[in-house]
C-alpha positions in Angstrom: 21.4 3.4 -91.4 20.5 4.2 -87.8 19.8 7.7 -86.6 22.6 10.2 -86.1 22.9 11.7 -82.6 23.3 15.4 -83.3 25.1 17.8 -81.0 23.6 21.0 -82.5 20.2 22.0 -81.1 17.4 22.4 -83.6 16.5 26.0 -84.5 12.8 25.4 -85.2 10.8 24.7 -82.1 7.3 24.7 -83.5 5.7 23.6 -86.8 4.5 27.1 -87.4 8.1 28.3 -87.8 8.7 26.2 -90.9 8.7 27.7 -94.3 9.0 26.3 -97.8 11.3 27.2 -100.8 12.3 25.7 -104.1 15.0 28.3 -104.9 17.5 28.3 -102.0 21.1 27.2 -102.4 22.6 24.5 -100.1 22.5 25.6 -96.5 24.9 24.5 -93.8 24.0 20.8 -93.2 24.5 18.7 -90.1 24.5 15.5 -92.2 24.2 14.7 -95.9 23.4 11.5 -97.7 24.2 11.3 -101.5 22.2 8.8 -103.5 21.6 7.9 -107.2 18.1 6.7 -107.9 17.0 5.7 -111.4 19.9 7.7 -112.8 18.9 10.8 -110.9 21.3 12.4 -108.3 19.6 12.9 -104.9 21.0 14.6 -101.9 19.3 14.4 -98.5 20.4 17.3 -96.2 19.6 17.4 -92.5 19.7 21.0 -91.2 19.6 22.4 -87.7 16.6 24.3 -89.1 15.0 21.1 -90.7 15.8 19.7 -94.2 16.7 20.1 -97.8 16.3 17.6 -100.6 18.0 18.1 -103.9 16.8 15.8 -106.7 17.6 16.5 -110.3 16.3 20.1 -110.9 14.5 20.4 -107.6 16.0 22.2 -104.5 13.3 21.7 -101.8 13.9 23.4 -98.5 11.6 23.1 -95.5 13.2 25.0 -92.7 13.0 27.8 -90.1 14.6 30.6 -92.2 15.7 34.0 -90.7 13.5 36.8 -92.0 11.0 34.4 -93.7 7.5 34.0 -92.3 6.6 30.5 -91.2 3.8 28.5 -92.7 3.9 25.5 -95.1 1.6 25.2 -98.1 -0.8 22.3 -98.0 0.0 21.4 -101.6 2.3 22.8 -104.2 2.6 21.6 -107.8 5.3 22.8 -110.2 6.9 21.8 -113.5 10.7 21.5 -113.7 12.3 20.7 -117.0 10.8 17.2 -117.9 9.5 16.7 -114.4 6.3 17.2 -112.4 6.8 18.1 -108.8 4.1 17.7 -106.1 4.6 18.6 -102.5 2.1 18.0 -99.7 2.5 18.9 -96.0 0.4 18.4 -92.9 0.8 19.1 -89.2 -0.7 16.6 -86.7 -1.1 17.1 -82.9 -0.9 14.0 -80.7 -1.6 13.0 -77.2 1.5 12.0 -75.3 1.4 8.2 -76.0 0.3 8.7 -79.6 3.2 11.0 -80.2 5.8 8.6 -78.7 4.4 5.7 -80.8 4.5 7.8 -84.0 8.1 8.9 -83.4 9.1 5.2 -82.7 7.4 4.3 -86.0 9.3 7.1 -87.9 12.6 6.0 -86.4 12.0 2.3 -87.2 11.0 3.1 -90.8 14.3 5.0 -91.2 16.6 2.5 -89.3 18.5 0.2 -91.7 17.1 2.0 -94.8 19.9 2.8 -97.2 17.8 5.5 -98.8 17.1 7.4 -95.5 18.7 9.9 -93.3 17.6 11.0 -89.8 18.9 12.8 -86.9 18.1 12.9 -83.2 18.5 16.4 -81.7 19.9 16.9 -78.2 17.4 17.2 -75.3 15.0 14.5 -76.3 15.1 11.1 -78.2 11.8 12.2 -79.7 13.2 15.4 -81.3 13.8 13.9 -84.8 14.0 15.0 -88.4 13.8 12.1 -90.8 13.9 11.8 -94.6 13.3 8.7 -96.7 13.3 8.2 -100.5 11.2 5.7 -102.5 11.7 4.7 -106.2 8.8 4.6 -108.6 8.5 3.5 -112.2 8.1 7.1 -113.4 10.3 8.8 -110.9 10.7 9.0 -107.1 9.1 10.3 -104.0 10.4 11.3 -100.6 8.8 11.7 -97.2 10.0 13.8 -94.3 9.0 14.1 -90.7 9.8 16.9 -88.2 8.9 16.1 -84.6 8.4 18.5 -81.8 8.2 16.8 -78.4 7.5 20.0 -76.5 4.2 20.5 -78.4 3.7 16.9 -79.5 3.4 18.0 -83.1 4.7 16.2 -86.2 5.0 17.8 -89.6 4.9 15.2 -92.3 5.7 16.0 -95.9 5.3 13.9 -99.1 6.9 14.9 -102.4 6.6 13.1 -105.8 8.9 13.9 -108.7 7.6 12.2 -111.9 8.9 12.3 -115.4 6.4 13.9 -117.8 
């Protein structure tokens, strides 16, 4: 699947505006991809404010949310039903060429991947939110990237959902 050219501008303009939640309902999505991985229903949701991933009992939201202070946890671990959930996030700052190279890598990793969803926001081909899912013997994992060309920041998250 290649990237979706979005017509809606992104709401988050800096990594510090992103917040994290595991309890929000489905927010208005610009694009949705439904998958079944290892018998588990997974929904990748691209938001104007970033992303949601619904996988089994998990409802992960990383987004710029009105009235919620920004700031992502470095690591979060939770138990859901028979699953262990682990979320990791990091923010990296790049020099101009390094940023462009990394965005090109993110886009190429998502292109043609049937278990990925990514969008390109108006104003810059480097304004991207991408989500990919990988299968594992004991569960699944997903990675997301949120790119900010104006500050050359990339927020990368990695989540593992494993059966206990």
